[in-house]
C-alpha positions as CSV (number, residue, x, y, z in Angstrom):
1,M,11.4,4.0,-1.2
2,T,11.8,7.7,-0.6
3,N,15.2,7.7,-2.0
4,L,14.2,5.6,-4.9
5,Y,11.5,8.2,-5.9
6,K,13.6,11.2,-5.3
7,E,16.2,9.9,-7.9
8,M,13.5,9.7,-10.6
9,S,13.3,12.5,-13.1
10,F,9.8,14.3,-13.7
11,E,9.5,12.3,-17.0
12,T,10.1,9.0,-15.4
13,L,7.6,9.8,-12.5
14,I,4.8,10.3,-15.2
15,Y,6.1,7.6,-17.6
16,R,3.8,4.5,-18.5
17,Y,5.7,1.6,-20.2
18,A,2.5,0.4,-21.7
19,E,-0.9,2.1,-22.3
20,D,-2.7,0.2,-19.6
21,K,0.1,0.3,-16.9
22,W,0.4,2.8,-14.1
23,T,3.1,5.6,-13.7
24,P,5.3,5.4,-10.8
25,K,3.4,8.3,-9.2
26,E,0.2,6.1,-9.5
27,M,2.0,3.1,-8.1
28,L,3.3,5.1,-5.0
29,L,-0.3,6.2,-4.3
30,H,-1.5,2.6,-4.9
31,L,0.9,1.5,-2.2
32,I,-0.4,4.2,0.3
33,D,-4.0,3.2,-0.4
34,S,-3.5,-0.5,-0.1
35,E,-1.3,0.0,3.1
36,R,-4.3,1.9,4.6
37,I,-6.8,-0.8,3.6
38,F,-4.6,-3.5,5.0
39,C,-4.0,-1.6,8.2
40,T,-7.8,-1.1,8.7
41,R,-8.2,-4.8,8.2
42,A,-5.5,-5.5,10.7
43,L,-6.9,-3.3,13.3
44,R,-10.5,-4.8,12.8
45,F,-9.3,-8.3,13.1
46,A,-7.1,-7.4,16.2
47,R,-10.2,-6.1,17.8
48,K,-12.1,-9.3,17.1
49,D,-14.5,-7.7,14.6
50,K,-16.0,-10.7,12.7
51,T,-17.4,-8.7,9.9
52,L,-16.7,-10.1,6.6
53,L,-14.7,-7.5,4.7
54,S,-15.2,-6.9,1.1
55,G,-12.4,-6.4,-1.4
56,Y,-11.6,-3.3,-3.3
57,D,-10.7,-2.6,-7.0
58,H,-7.2,-1.3,-7.1
59,E,-7.5,-0.4,-10.7
60,D,-10.5,1.9,-9.9
61,F,-8.8,3.2,-7.1
62,V,-5.7,4.3,-9.1
63,K,-7.9,5.8,-11.9
64,E,-9.6,8.1,-9.3
65,S,-6.5,8.9,-7.3
66,G,-5.3,12.0,-9.2
67,A,-1.8,10.8,-8.6
68,N,-0.2,12.4,-11.5
69,T,-1.4,15.9,-10.7
70,R,0.3,15.7,-7.2
71,S,3.8,16.8,-6.4
72,L,6.2,14.1,-5.6
73,E,6.8,15.9,-2.2
74,S,3.3,15.5,-1.1
75,L,3.0,11.9,-2.3
76,L,6.3,11.1,-0.4
77,E,4.9,13.0,2.7
78,E,1.8,11.0,2.7
79,Y,3.7,7.7,2.1
80,N,6.0,8.3,5.0
81,M,3.3,9.4,7.3
82,Q,1.3,6.3,6.4
83,R,4.2,3.9,7.0
84,Q,4.9,5.5,10.4
85,S,1.1,5.1,11.3
86,S,1.4,1.3,10.2
87,I,4.5,0.7,12.2
88,L,3.0,2.2,15.3
89,L,-0.3,0.3,14.8
90,F,1.7,-3.2,14.5
91,K,3.8,-2.2,17.4
92,S,0.5,-1.9,19.5
93,F,-0.5,-5.4,18.7
94,T,0.0,-8.0,21.3
95,K,1.1,-11.6,20.4
96,D,-2.4,-12.7,20.7
97,M,-3.8,-9.8,18.5
98,L,-1.2,-10.7,15.8
99,Q,-2.4,-14.3,15.7
100,R,-6.2,-13.4,15.4
101,K,-7.8,-13.8,12.1
102,G,-10.7,-12.4,9.9
103,N,-12.1,-12.6,6.4
104,A,-11.3,-9.9,3.8
105,N,-12.4,-10.4,0.2
106,G,-13.5,-14.1,0.8
107,L,-10.0,-15.0,2.4
108,E,-9.1,-15.8,6.0
109,V,-6.1,-13.9,7.0
110,S,-4.2,-13.3,10.3
111,V,-3.1,-9.7,11.7
112,A,0.5,-10.8,11.4
113,A,0.0,-11.8,7.8
114,L,-1.4,-8.5,6.9
115,G,1.7,-6.8,8.1
116,L,3.8,-9.2,5.8
117,I,1.6,-8.4,3.0
118,I,2.1,-4.8,3.4
119,S,6.0,-5.4,3.3
120,G,5.8,-7.9,0.5
121,H,3.4,-5.6,-1.6
122,E,6.1,-3.0,-1.5
123,L,8.9,-5.2,-2.5
124,H,6.9,-6.4,-5.4
125,H,6.3,-2.8,-6.8
126,V,10.1,-1.8,-6.1
127,Q,11.1,-4.7,-8.2
128,I,8.6,-3.6,-11.0
129,L,10.0,0.1,-10.8
130,K,13.6,-1.2,-11.1
131,E,12.8,-3.5,-14.0
132,R,10.6,-1.3,-16.1
133,Y,11.0,2.3,-15.2
134,L,14.8,2.8,-14.0
């Protein structure tokens, strides 16, 4: 991901292929925000928190992110730090913890599934970047 973004021009980083679509910078911060949320859910479920967790509106998060005013370097630093934190978190979970489930946004999900969702979510956005921005 870091290499993909470093290859983009300044113009590409703030480009929207349609009026209501995100820029690549906004997409990157969306990935960071989402990963934080998924990790928080995973931690809570791994620790047997039975609280029903609400969803979040990713469109509102992006609108309020200020991603386009930030430097690419700051976004990539935050992305890499979040990813390292996520990896360490999931490495700390036992097999039993990975199988635990909780309810987020009205859906039951396991801790392990949240880790896969993080990875799949990023792959989804990489595909969009390659198809529509590069």
